[in-house]
N, C-alpha and C positions, 0 to 999 in steps of 0.2 A: 208796300208789303202788308198783307192782311194777316190776321191772327191765324188763319188756317195754314199759312205757309210756314209758321214757326215750328221748329223741331223736325222738319222733313229734310233729309239729306239726299244729295244726288249721288250718282255713281262716282263722281270725283270725291276724293278723300277730304272731308271736313267742310264742304260748302253747302249752304242751304239750297234746297231744291226750289227753284222758282221757274217753272216752265210755263211759257206763254205760247199760245197758238192762236193766231189771229186776234191777239189782244185779250183773250179770254183766259182767265186763271183756272187751271184744272183742279178739281177737287180730288185729293188722294185720301179717300176714306179707308181704302184697304192698306194692309201693312206693306211697307216698302223695305225690301231686303237690300242692304248695302252691298256693293260689289267689293271683292277682294282687291287690294291694290296690286298693281302690275309688278311682276318680278323685275322687269327691267328698270322701273322707277326705283324700287327698293335697292337694287344693286348699285345703281348710279348714286343714290343718296348715301349708301354706306361707303362707297369709294371716296366720295367727297369728305365724309367724316374722317376716314383714315388719313387722307391727304392733309387734313387739318391737324390731326392728333400727332402724327409722326414727327413733324418739325417741332411741335411743342415739347414732346418727350425728349428729343435731342437737345433742345435749348435748356430743358430742365436739368438733364444729366451733365451738361457742360459746365454747370455751376460747380465750383470747387466743393462747397460743403455737401451738397446733395450727392455728388459723385463719391466722396469719401464715405458717406453713410451707406450708400449702396454697396460699395466694395466691402465694407465691414460686415454688412448683412450676409453677403455671399460667402465670406470667409467663415462666419459663424455657422451658416447652414452646412458648409462642407465639413467643418469640424464635428458638428453634431451627428451628421450621417455616418462619418467614419467611426465615431465613438460607439454609436448604437450597433454598428455592424460588428466591431471587435467584441463588444460585450455579448452579443448574441453568439458569436463563435466560442467565446470563453465559457459560457454557461451551457453550451450544447452537450449532447450526450457523446459526441465523437471524441476520440483521443488519438494520439499518435502512438503507433506500435512499431518498433523497429522492423525493418524489412526482413530480418532473419526469422521473425515469428510469423510473417505473412506468406512468404513464398519459399519453397525449398531451394536452397542454393548451397554450394560447397565452397567453403572458405579455403582457397588454394594455398594461402601462406601458412596457416596454422594446421591444416588438415582436418578442421572440424567440419562436420556435416550437420547443417542446420535443417530441421524439419519444418514443414509448413504448419500453420495452425490447423487445428482440427476443422474439417469441413463441416458445414452446417448440417445438422441432422434433420431428417424429415420431420416436418411439423407434427405428423401423426404419432411420432415416437416421443414427443415431449409430454411430460406429465402436466396436464392442465389442472387448474383448480376446479374441483367439481363440487356440486351441491350435496353429494352423497357422503359427506363426512359425518363421523360419529362424534358428537359433542357430549361431554360429560355433564350430567345433570347437576353436579355439585359445583359447577363453575370452574372446573379444572382448565378448560380451554375457552378462551373468549370467542363468542360467536361473531363472525365477520362474514357478510355477504360476499361471496367470491365474485370478482369481476368477470364479465363475459370474455374480455380479451386481456391477456397477461400484460401488466403495465410495462414490462421490459421487452415487449415484442420488437419494437423499433430501435432498440439499443444496439448499435453496431460500431465497429471500428472503421475509421476512414481508410482509403487506399494508402499504401506506403508512398513516401516522397519519391521524386525522380532520382535515379541512381547518381546523377551528376550534381545533385544539390549539395552545397557545402554545409557542414554542421560545425558550429563554433563550440569550443570547449575541449575537454580531454579526448584523447584518441579512443575510438570505440573498441579497438583490438585489445585494449588493456582491461576490458570488462567494465568500462565506464559508460555512462549514458549522457547525452547532452544536458539532461536535467539534473546533473549531479548536485548542484548547489541547492536546488529545491528539495532534493531528497535528504540532504544533510539537515536542513531545517525541519523536515518532516520527522526525522529521528531525534529531534530536540537536542542537537549539538549546538549549543549556544555560543560557547567560547571558542574562537578560532585557535587559541593556543592549546586548548584541550584536544582539538582535532589533530593538530600537529604533533602533540605529545603521543596520542594514540597511534598515529602513523609511524612515528619514530620507534615507539615501543614494539609494535608488531613487526616492523621491519627488522629490528634488532633480534627478536625472537626467531624469526624465520632464517636470518643469516646464521645465527648460532646453531640452528637445527640442520643447516646444510643447504637450504634453499637459496642459492646465490644468483639464480637467474632473475634479472630485473622484471621480466614479463610475469614469471610465476609470483614474484613478490607483489607486484602491482595488482594482480588478480586476487591474491589472498587478502590484500589490504582492503580493497574496494568492494569485496563481495557483500559487505554489510550495507553499502550505500546505493545500491541499484534502486531506482525509483519505483513507486507503486503506480498502477494504472487504475482508473475509476472502474467500479463494478456496480452494476444495477441490482440493488437489493429491493425486496418487498418490505413493507412495513412489518413490524414484529407481529401484529395481529394477523395480517394476511399470511405471513410465513407459518405461524402456528396453525392457522386454518387449513393450510395446504399439506399438512402432515398426513401421509397415507394412514388409513384406518387399519390396514392389514399388512403383514410383511410382504416383501417382494418374493417372487418365486425363485427358487434355487434350481438352476438347470442340472438335470441328471442326479446330482447328489442331494439326498434328502435326510440321511441319518449319518452323523459324524460322531465317532467316539474316539477316545484317546488311550494310548498304551500306558499301563502302569506296571512298574517293575521295581521291587524293593532293592535289589542288588544288581544293577546293570553292570555288564562286563564289556570291556573294550576288546573287540576281535580284530580290529584293523589298525594299522600303525598311525594313520593320520586322521585327525579331527574328532569331534565329539566331546562330550562331557558327561559327568554323572547326572547333572541336572537334565540334559537333553536325552540321555538314555543310550548313547552310542549307536544310532541306527546304522545298519550296514548299507553297502551300496545297493544290494538287492532290495532291501526294504525302501531305500530312497527311490529307486526306479519304479517299484510297485506303487508307491504313493502318488505317482503321476498318472496312473491308470484309473481314471475317474469312474466310480461305480455308484450305484444307488445308496449303498451302505459301505462305509469305510471305517477302518480303525488304524490310526496313524500316530507316530511320535509327535508330541507337541509340548515338550517341556514338562515339568512337574511330574516326572515319572515315579517319584517316590512320595510317600505320605498318603494319608487318607483323602485329602483334597488339596487343591492349590492353596498355598499359604499356611498349611498345617503339616509340619514335618516334611516339607518338600524341598527344602534348601532355599526357599524364598519365603521365610516365615513371617507371619503377620499376627498381631495380637487378636484375641478372640472377639473383643468388642469391635475392632475394626473389620473383622471378617463378617460379623453380622450386618454391618453397613454395606459391605460389598455384595452380600447375597440378596439385598432388596431389589425390587423391580423399579427400574427407571426407564422412561421413554428416551431420555437423552442424558449423557454425561460428558464432562470435559475432564481429561486426565493429562497429567504431566509427571515428570520425575527429575530429581536432582540427586546424583550420586557422586561421592568423592568431594562434596562441598565445592562443586565446580561452578555453580551459578547462584544467582540471587533471585528469590521468588519475585515474579512480576505480577502485580495486582491487575486483574482484568478491568477494562473500561467499557463504557457505553453498553452495559448489560441491563436489560429491561427488568422491571420488578417481577414480571411473570417468570422470567428465566431464573432470577435469584431465588424464587420460591420453589421452582420445579426442576431445576437443573443443578445437580451437585458438581462441585469442582474438587477433584481428588489429586493430591500431590504426594507421590511416593518419594521417600528419602531414606537414606541409610543412617546408621548410628553416628558416623562421622559428621554428617550434615546436621543431625539432631543436636549433637553436643555444641556445635558452633552456633546454632540458632538459639539454644537455651542460654549460652554464655552471653549472647548479644540481646537477650530478653525479647527475641522475636517470637519464640514458641513458648506458650504457657500450657497449663493443664487442660485448657479447653480444646487443644489440638486444632485450633482455627487460626489461620493467618489471612485476614481479610475474608475473601470468599473461598479460600482453599481449605479443604479438610486434609490435614496432614496424616499420612499413613506411613508409619515407621516400619521398615523392612529389616529383619534380623537374619543372621546366618545367610548372607548373600552368596550366590553360587560361584561368582567369578572374582578374580583379583583385579580385573580391568573394570574401572567404573563405567566406561562407555558400553562395554558388553553387558554389564548389569542393567543399564538403561534400556537395552533392547528387549528385556523381559516384559515390562509393562507396555512398552511401545508396540510390540507385535503380538502379544498374548493377552490383550485386554479381554477377549472373549472367555479366557480361562479364569481370569480374576473376577469378572463381572458376568456370571452365567445368565443373568436375567435382565440384561440391558438390550435395548432395541437399536439405538444409534449412539455412536461415540465420536468424539473429536479429540484427537491426540495432538498436543503441541509440545515442542521441546521446552526444557526449563528456561532457556534464554529468551523465550518469546513472550510477548504480551498480547493477549486477545483484546481487540478494540472494536469488535462487532458482536452483536447478539448471536448466540449459538443457533437459534432457529433461523436467522437470516442466512447464516453460512450453510446450514444443511439444505435450505430451500434452493439456494443458488447453485450449489455444486453437486447435490445428490438428486433431490426431488425434481427440480426443473429439467435436469439432464437425463432423468430416468436411469440413474446409475446407482450402484450399490457400494462402489469403492472409488474414492477420489484422492488424488495426490498430485502435487504440482511437479512439472518437469524442471530439470535443472536450469538455472538462469543462463548458463552458457554452454554446457557440454551436453551432447546428445548420444555419444558413442561410448560404450563400455571400455574399449581399449584406450581411448583418450582419457577417460576418467581414471583408469588404473595408472597411467603415466603421471597424471596430476597428483594422485595420492602418493606415489613414490617420490615425486619431487618435493612435496610438502611434508614428507616423513610422517604420514598419517598412520602407517602401519609398517610392519617388517616387509621389506621389499621382496624377499624370497617368498614369503607367504602370499603376497599379492600376485607374483609371477606364477606360482603354483595354481592358484585359483583361476586366473585368466587362461592359462594353458589347459586346465581341465575343461573349462567351458568351450574353449576353441575346439578341442577334440570331440565334444558333444555336438558341435555344429554351430556355435556362436559365430556370427559374422559381423563386420562393422555395419553401423547403421547407414541406410541409404533410403532414398525415396521409394524404393520397392516395398518397404514395410508399411507405407501409408495404408489405411488411416492412422496407424500407430505413429505418434508424433515424436517420440523420444524413447531411448533405452535407458536413460539415466534420470532418476527422480531427484527432487530436492526433498528428502524424506523427513523434514522437520515438522510437517503437518500431515496427518492422515485423517480422512473423513470417511466413515464406513457405516454400513448397516450390517448388523450381526445376523447373517444367515449362513447356512452350511457352506456354500461355495466360497464366500469371503473368509470364513473361519479356516477353511482348508488352505486357502492362499496364504493367510497369515502364519499358519503352522509350518507350511513348507518353506516359507521365506525365513522363518526363525531357524529351521533346521539347517539351512544353508549358512546362516550367520554362525550357528553353533559349530558346524563342521569346518568352515573356512575362516576368513577374517571377519572382523566385526564391521567392516565397511559394507553396509547393506545396499549401497548404490550399485555395487558390483554384481550382486546376485538377484536383483529385482527383476531384470528383463528375462533371465533364464526361467524363473518360476512362472512369471506371467505368460511367456510364450508357450511353455509346456501345457499349462492349464487351458489357454485359449485354443490350442490345437485339438483339445478333446471335447470342450463344451462351448456353447454359444454364450460367451461371457466376456466382458471387456472392462477396462479401467478408464475412468475419466481423468486424463492428465491435462490439467488446465495450466494456463500461463503462470509463470512464477511471479510476474508483476501483479497478477490478481491475488496471489497469496499474500503479498506484501501489503495488500489493501486491508486485510482483516487481522493481521498479526504484525507487530513491530519487533524487530530484533534488537535486543539489548546486548550489553557486553558481558563477558564472563567475569566472575568475581575477581580473579587474579588480575585481569586487565583493569577493572575498576579501582582496585587497591593501588596499582602502580600508576594510575592516571595523575598527572601533575595538577596541583590545586589551581583553581581559576585565578587570574590576575586580579590585583586589587582594583577597585573602581577608580576610574580616572577623575581627578578633581579639576574642575573647570572654573577658573577665576574670571569672572566677567567684570571688566573695568568700565567705568562710565565713558560714554563717547566724548571725544574732544570737541569742545565748542570754540570755534575760532572767533576772536573778537577784533574790533577795529583797532588800529595803532593808537588812536587818541585815547581810547579807554584804557589800553595797556599802560600808556605813559602816566595817566592820572592815577591808576592803581599803584604804580611803582613809586610815585611821589608820596602818596598817602602812606605807604608802608615805610618809606624812609623817614618821614616826619614823625610818625607814631612809634618808631623803634627806639627803645631805651638801651643805653650802653650798660652792660652788666657791671655791677659794682665790684671792685677789687679789694681784697683783704690781705693784710699781713705783707708777706714778701712780694706778692704780685703788685700791691699798691706802691711799695717803695721802689721796686724795679721799674715800674712805669714812670715814677717821678724822676728817677735818674735818667731815664731814656729821653725825657723831654726838657731837661734843665738847660739853662742858657750857658753858653761857653764864654767866659770872660778872659780878658788878656791877663797873662801871667799865671794862668792856671795850669792845668795838667797838659793841655794841648797848646804847644807853643810853635810859632813859625820861625824857622831859621832862614836867614837870608845869606 
């Protein structure tokens, strides 16, 4: 081999090139390109390697320790994959919604007609966050760059479960939900004995009032404990930035004024009050003929202005607060000392500075709060500004509560948006988030949740009579009046209207002429007939919707329960049994078993080291007599 042959390789893989021809070594000065190995050679080589590796793998796994380790790794891998899958499902945006809310169906046994959920609106009708917002220079609104796509665009509900799937837990026809236990903890019912006491107390109240049907009693008891469903909210800054800079357009109606009359007279035998002005049936019918300018009855017919000599009188310093301009307010009321004030939670600092919270109370509630040192001269209870109402117009506390509930636009003439919550509710989300979710995002001006169970006015009337909510004859008169006007039971023919019965404890609205008119006419029905506003809601809504292009956003009641928590009435809280005393757990040290030899040694040591107690006086003498010797001829003699 010569030096020139070193480093040269042949076409065969890995061999030096040494080519001789006639004994002469050729000089490869030029570059030699190696050939690629043959595919057949590679495949045969790989097959040989596989044939060698497979038996080795089998022999390795046949060993006991290696096989156990492999099985343990597979089990750990399966557990980890299942855990991450369930965690992903739990943290997802989708939730379970009962089938009754997803598709229309008729409950044949109870006669209830369930409406389907509102169909998805056209994306062009959604109010998107735009860059053309007007921000205050003084820092009133935080500047947030609006996202190009709404963060909640992909938030949706999953399809309903198959109809034949079993649901463990209480029966759904009682008004329960499979997640009842979770909802109990969500409402902070910690002690089970308290829950049983509440159930027993409410059942006793209902039975005393005459509601003896087990189904009605169970529905009334568990109406508080229906679970909430998740809601996709924007952040507070984004919600504030999405507030419209100009009011929404009011269809047809642009100027709305209200009737004032110092001495109203009653011309008809049924309905009306001095506070409402006794509107006649002709005036009632004319008020549903929507015109560009209208003058209607809307309470406060007497006095110079609402709250001043009108029968719902408010102090002058409080009236000056009500006349101020606010973008957003939150209002509530407690009359007849019926509820306990609930402090809002999760309220942002921006809302605390810019959103006032007003609580209307009567003198009876004021006296109770002052006696309990809850109300002081500052007129503030937490975030709530207390407004005391004097000279209330009705003897029924619930009817008095309808005045601020339905006529907020009369009490707050310079407010743009308002959120009404009943006195038994606690607000647990920021007001701007609530407004963005249920008004601005849906391009709506009035939002209210549908009833959690009932969709039909006639069914609602029967439930009110069974629960003795009002005089049965008055309920029958009102329902018969509406039936003669054309009210029919709810059916899917009314879609996209999803319900005729609201859960009226929360009202979210923008104060524009058409929503103010709806509130006025709704109050006139409550003033003329019963105070059960659920019975008159659909009549007023349908009459206005037949005249103008306007609608109401009736969202799911489980969504309402996401941002308000329902507490108990004061009477129920006072009769609630006290919580049981804490259980005392005595932990004893664990028993250590010892060997028999050690036990015998310890017994001997104790016996040797034990000292007999010394006896004194009589005990010592009695002991000596007990052990004295018996001698012959003594006391004990033996006779033969």
